[in-house]
C-alpha positions in Angstrom: 0.9 21.8 4.7 0.9 17.9 4.4 0.2 15.8 1.2 -3.3 15.1 2.0 -4.2 18.8 2.7 -3.5 19.5 -1.1 -6.5 16.7 -2.1 -9.7 19.0 -2.7 -12.3 16.6 -1.2 -15.8 17.2 -2.6 -19.0 18.1 -0.1 -19.1 14.4 0.8 -15.4 14.3 2.0 -14.5 12.1 -0.9 -12.1 12.5 -3.9 -12.5 10.3 -7.0 -9.8 7.5 -7.6 -8.6 6.3 -11.0 -7.1 2.6 -10.6 -4.3 2.0 -13.4 -2.4 -1.2 -13.6 1.2 -0.1 -13.3 2.6 -2.7 -16.2 0.2 -2.3 -18.6 -1.4 1.4 -17.7 -4.9 0.1 -18.5 -7.5 1.6 -16.1 -9.0 -1.1 -13.9 -11.7 0.5 -11.8 -13.0 3.9 -10.7 -13.8 4.5 -7.0 -13.9 6.8 -4.1 -11.7 7.4 -1.2 -11.8 9.6 2.2 -9.1 10.9 4.2 -9.1 7.6 6.0 -8.9 5.6 2.8 -6.1 7.5 1.5 -4.0 7.4 5.0 -4.7 3.6 5.1 -3.5 3.3 1.4 -0.2 5.2 2.0 0.4 3.2 5.3 -0.1 -0.3 4.1 0.7 0.1 0.1 -2.8 -1.7 -0.2 -5.7 -0.1 -2.1 -8.3 1.2 0.1 -11.6 2.9 -0.8 -14.8 4.1 0.4 -18.1 2.6 -0.5 -20.8 5.1 -0.9 -23.4 2.2 -0.9 -22.0 0.8 2.2 -20.8 3.9 3.8 -17.7 2.3 5.3 -14.0 2.2 4.0 -12.8 -1.3 2.5 -9.6 -2.7 1.5 -9.9 -4.2 -2.1 -9.4 -7.9 -2.2 -10.2 -8.3 1.6 -12.9 -10.9 0.6 -11.8 -12.0 -2.6 -8.0 -12.2 -2.5 -7.8 -10.0 -5.6 -5.7 -7.4 -3.8 -4.1 -4.3 -5.0 -0.4 -3.3 -4.1 0.0 0.3 -4.6 3.2 1.3 -6.1 2.6 4.9 -6.8 0.0 7.7 -6.4 -0.8 10.6 -8.2 -2.7 13.9 -8.0 -4.1 15.9 -10.9 -3.5 19.6 -11.2 -6.5 20.8 -9.4 -6.1 18.4 -6.6 -9.8 17.0 -7.2 -8.7 13.5 -8.5 -6.0 10.6 -7.7 -4.7 7.9 -9.5 -3.5 4.6 -7.8 -0.9 2.7 -10.0 -1.1 -0.6 -9.1 -0.2 -4.4 -9.2 -3.4 -6.2 -9.5 -3.0 -9.5 -7.3 -4.7 -12.5 -9.6 -5.4 -10.1 -12.5 -8.9 -9.4 -11.5 -10.2 -6.1 -10.3 -14.1 -6.5 -10.7 -16.3 -8.2 -8.5 -17.9 -9.7 -11.6 -14.6 -12.2 -12.1 -13.4 -9.4 -15.2 -10.0 -8.3 -15.2 -11.2 -4.4 -15.2 -14.6 -3.0 -14.2 -14.7 -1.6 -17.5 -16.0 -4.5 -19.1 -18.9 -3.1 -21.4 -18.4 -1.6 -24.9 -20.7 0.7 -26.7 -21.7 -1.0 -30.0 -24.4 -0.4 -32.5 -27.6 -0.6 -30.4 -26.1 -0.6 -26.9 -23.5 -1.7 -24.6 -22.3 -5.5 -24.9 -19.9 -7.5 -22.7 -16.3 -6.9 -24.7 -14.3 -9.2 -22.4 -14.7 -12.7 -20.8 -14.9 -13.3 -17.0 -11.5 -14.7 -16.0 -13.0 -16.0 -12.4 -16.4 -17.0 -11.4 -17.4 -14.6 -8.6 -18.6 -17.7 -6.6 -15.4 -18.9 -6.4 -13.6 -15.7 -5.3 -16.6 -14.7 -2.7 -17.4 -18.0 -0.6 -20.7 -17.6 0.7 
């Protein structure tokens, strides 16, 4: 049995991936990976994921420059979730220009933006 055979992919062939900053231990994002994305991550050392909306594998930072250098991976006890421990290039993990994709906080009455945008998305994605 190989390392990837121990992962319990769901009925879509995907496994949830939690992305954590290796220095601060902050959760930067949640994503999905299929077998190909995991294999590419291990082979390249870059954060590679599967986009359910685009139905394709994608490399984090390929268009924005905000790459993730994966320095470690962890698998939960049941094999149903993976953590990528990363060095986040540029300090921005969200396409909105925030440090993390978790930038909204529940306050009385609803969700509010709790962190500043670090970089204008239009600067990252030259359209």
